[in-house]
Each structure stands twice: as structure tokens, then as C-alpha cells.
Backbone as ProteinMPNN parsed JSONL, in Angstrom:
{"seq_chain_A": "MNSVVVLPAQWVRGGLLPVVFGITQGAATKYRQRGIWTEGRHFKKDPVGRWVYNVEAITAWLGS", "coords_chain_A": {"N_chain_A": [[5.608, -21.277, 22.114], [4.307, -20.338, 19.458], [5.136, -19.162, 16.01], [4.348, -16.84, 13.876], [5.501, -16.277, 10.591], [3.84, -14.026, 8.785], [3.767, -12.783, 4.8], [3.593, -9.653, 3.096], [1.208, -9.682, 0.202], [1.601, -8.822, -3.276], [0.215, -6.538, -3.998], [-1.814, -4.663, -1.795], [-4.648, -4.165, 0.393], [-5.393, -0.648, 2.056], [-5.905, -0.654, 4.523], [-3.712, -3.086, 5.724], [-1.193, -1.005, 5.274], [-0.698, 0.523, 7.749], [0.465, -1.579, 9.102], [2.755, -2.948, 7.795], [4.192, -0.354, 6.68], [3.647, 1.85, 8.577], [2.367, 3.786, 7.326], [-0.802, 6.197, 7.693], [-4.087, 5.329, 6.319], [-5.402, 7.675, 5.767], [-3.453, 8.738, 5.401], [-2.116, 7.923, 2.771], [-4.405, 8.562, 0.961], [-4.005, 10.827, 0.679], [-1.918, 11.166, -0.833], [-2.838, 9.624, -2.81], [-4.533, 11.203, -3.946], [-2.853, 13.393, -4.556], [-0.838, 13.065, -6.244], [1.608, 12.398, -5.669], [1.43, 9.526, -5.517], [1.226, 7.309, -8.107], [-1.098, 6.091, -10.476], [-1.823, 2.639, -10.834], [1.027, 1.773, -10.432], [1.839, 2.689, -7.702], [-0.691, 2.757, -7.048], [-4.02, 1.104, -6.994], [-7.089, 0.472, -8.581], [-8.864, -2.596, -6.848], [-10.613, -5.772, -8.618], [-13.404, -5.729, -7.658], [-13.758, -2.485, -6.455], [-12.227, -1.628, -4.441], [-9.44, 0.456, -3.271], [-5.838, -1.213, -3.65], [-2.696, -1.071, -2.833], [0.704, -1.23, -4.533], [3.449, -3.025, -2.475], [5.719, -3.589, -3.235], [6.542, -0.738, -5.633], [6.061, 1.056, -3.122], [8.142, 0.743, -1.052], [10.169, 1.334, -2.565], [9.791, 3.979, -3.388], [9.461, 4.827, -0.594], [12.09, 4.519, -0.156], [13.453, 6.478, -1.603]], "CA_chain_A": [[4.429, -20.375, 21.794], [4.3, -20.763, 17.755], [5.141, -17.684, 15.592], [3.483, -16.9, 12.355], [5.411, -15.173, 9.852], [2.799, -13.626, 6.625], [4.394, -11.842, 4.229], [2.353, -9.311, 2.342], [1.542, -10.287, -1.441], [2.234, -7.595, -4.269], [-0.999, -5.777, -3.893], [-2.887, -5.166, -0.24], [-5.306, -3.37, 0.771], [-5.462, 0.3, 2.453], [-5.968, -2.162, 6.114], [-2.469, -3.009, 5.852], [0.005, 0.122, 4.813], [0.127, 1.074, 8.916], [1.601, -2.128, 9.617], [3.575, -2.742, 6.995], [4.825, 0.918, 6.424], [3.586, 3.215, 9.263], [1.487, 5.004, 6.623], [-2.313, 5.36, 7.603], [-5.345, 5.242, 5.546], [-5.567, 8.629, 5.904], [-2.073, 9.754, 4.739], [-2.149, 7.01, 1.654], [-5.261, 8.872, 0.548], [-3.482, 11.794, 0.04], [-0.299, 10.51, -1.886], [-3.18, 9.581, -4.433], [-4.445, 12.363, -4.389], [-1.679, 14.933, -4.846], [-0.046, 12.706, -7.439], [2.82, 11.588, -5.256], [1.875, 8.112, -5.738], [1.119, 6.942, -9.274], [-2.193, 5.045, -10.387], [-1.289, 1.901, -11.665], [2.46, 1.99, -10.088], [1.664, 2.689, -6.463], [-2.34, 1.549, -6.514], [-5.051, 1.203, -8.273], [-8.336, -0.24, -7.644], [-9.248, -4.088, -7.854], [-11.841, -5.918, -9.337], [-14.537, -5.058, -6.3], [-13.291, -1.206, -6.818], [-11.522, -0.763, -3.541], [-7.924, 0.748, -3.555], [-4.972, -1.617, -3.102], [-1.797, -0.902, -2.615], [1.639, -1.965, -4.442], [3.916, -3.211, -1.685], [6.98, -3.12, -4.12], [6.313, 0.105, -5.675], [5.755, 2.496, -1.918], [9.114, 0.287, -0.547], [11.118, 1.467, -3.542], [9.048, 5.107, -2.889], [10.324, 5.456, 0.442], [13.594, 4.673, -0.296], [14.242, 7.248, -2.488]], "C_chain_A": [[4.857, -20.497, 20.851], [4.216, -19.339, 16.757], [4.823, -17.987, 14.046], [4.157, -15.665, 11.303], [4.01, -14.749, 8.757], [3.929, -12.437, 6.023], [3.119, -11.449, 3.344], [2.026, -10.015, 0.69], [1.656, -8.591, -2.202], [1.282, -6.431, -3.948], [-1.79, -6.084, -2.365], [-3.101, -4.138, -0.276], [-4.861, -2.415, 1.878], [-5.136, -0.477, 4.343], [-4.011, -2.248, 6.701], [-1.042, -2.144, 5.871], [0.699, 0.264, 6.396], [0.612, -0.148, 9.428], [2.828, -2.636, 8.969], [4.562, -2.054, 6.723], [5.074, 1.838, 7.335], [2.515, 4.286, 8.189], [0.094, 4.512, 6.612], [-3.079, 5.539, 6.52], [-4.853, 6.77, 4.866], [-4.102, 9.776, 4.485], [-2.219, 9.321, 2.876], [-3.465, 8.094, 0.937], [-4.556, 10.049, 0.122], [-2.222, 12.212, -0.777], [-1.295, 10.36, -2.509], [-3.413, 10.908, -4.502], [-3.795, 13.823, -4.913], [-0.903, 14.355, -6.23], [1.29, 12.272, -7.136], [2.951, 10.455, -5.491], [1.061, 7.916, -6.943], [-0.255, 5.915, -9.839], [-1.532, 4.096, -11.063], [0.362, 1.296, -10.902], [2.123, 1.316, -8.771], [0.242, 2.331, -5.767], [-2.713, 1.908, -7.255], [-6.489, 0.069, -7.941], [-8.907, -1.896, -8.102], [-10.718, -4.415, -8.016], [-13.419, -5.37, -8.147], [-14.661, -3.846, -6.245], [-12.65, -0.636, -5.144], [-9.845, -0.8, -3.729], [-6.824, -0.58, -3.067], [-3.638, -0.982, -3.447], [-0.313, -1.825, -3.448], [2.607, -1.892, -3.305], [5.32, -2.463, -2.175], [7.463, -1.731, -4.275], [6.545, 1.274, -4.216], [7.369, 1.437, -1.404], [10.176, 0.932, -1.34], [10.984, 3.443, -3.446], [10.188, 5.416, -1.603], [11.714, 4.987, 0.356], [14.681, 5.75, -0.627], [14.83, 9.106, -1.969]], "O_chain_A": [[6.039, -20.834, 20.918], [3.256, -18.573, 16.833], [4.989, -18.972, 13.326], [3.684, -14.54, 11.143], [3.431, -15.584, 8.063], [4.618, -11.588, 6.587], [2.159, -12.12, 2.965], [2.786, -10.858, 0.213], [1.765, -7.505, -1.632], [1.784, -5.354, -3.626], [-2.201, -7.147, -1.9], [-2.411, -3.206, -0.689], [-4.083, -2.883, 2.709], [-4.09, -0.616, 4.976], [-3.378, -1.717, 7.614], [-0.003, -2.554, 6.388], [1.909, 0.207, 6.616], [1.344, 0.064, 10.395], [3.872, -2.731, 9.613], [5.673, -2.538, 6.509], [6.074, 2.556, 7.353], [2.078, 5.396, 8.494], [-0.388, 3.482, 6.141], [-2.454, 6.053, 5.592], [-4.191, 6.972, 3.848], [-3.966, 10.629, 3.607], [-2.374, 10.132, 1.963], [-2.933, 8.428, -0.122], [-4.588, 10.195, -1.1], [-1.774, 13.285, -1.18], [-1.11, 11.168, -3.419], [-2.643, 11.708, -5.033], [-4.199, 14.86, -5.44], [-0.459, 15.095, -7.108], [2.066, 11.85, -7.993], [4.059, 9.963, -5.702], [-0.037, 8.458, -6.812], [-0.184, 4.776, -9.378], [-0.678, 4.447, -11.877], [0.562, 0.092, -11.064], [2.067, 0.11, -8.533], [-0.024, 1.888, -4.649], [-2.327, 2.706, -8.109], [-6.611, -0.874, -7.16], [-9.242, -2.298, -9.216], [-11.703, -3.736, -7.724], [-14.231, -4.48, -8.399], [-15.825, -3.59, -5.937], [-12.646, 0.543, -4.788], [-9.163, -1.726, -4.169], [-7.073, -0.965, -1.925], [-3.607, -0.322, -4.486], [-0.157, -2.992, -3.089], [2.789, -0.732, -2.936], [5.849, -1.407, -1.828], [8.374, -1.277, -3.584], [7.215, 2.289, -4.403], [8.014, 2.339, -1.939], [11.22, 1.102, -0.711], [12.009, 4.125, -3.442], [11.282, 5.98, -1.618], [12.406, 5.424, 1.275], [15.855, 5.961, -0.324], [15.517, 9.775, -2.741]]}, "name": "protein", "num_of_chains": 1, "seq": "MNSVVVLPAQWVRGGLLPVVFGITQGAATKYRQRGIWTEGRHFKKDPVGRWVYNVEAITAWLGS"}
């Protein structure tokens, strides 16, 4: 059986947050709304208007 390793891009959609970080989309929404995450650094809207999240910035936030 072959394995495939997939590394996330710098910006990922909310559906990958549970896989990458164990953070639900609901929790991400609360972090955005409460100002815990900063727009432009931790999250932003992509060209079609969906929220995307910065893997590097969230990794640093989790380590703080």
C-alpha cells in the first residue's frame, strides 16, 4: 500500500482546520468574531469570498 503525504498550502479553507489543527470551523468563527485572530494575518477572504486561514500564523498562535 502506498502512502501519500500532502502538505497544506499557506492559506487553507476552514474544512482543513480540523485535520491540520484540530480546530473546528465553529471555533475558527469565534476566534475571528472575538478578535482573537487578526484579519490579514490569521484569516482573510479568498477571491470568491470564502474565509481562508494562514497555516503559519495559526501554528505560531498555537505555540504562544
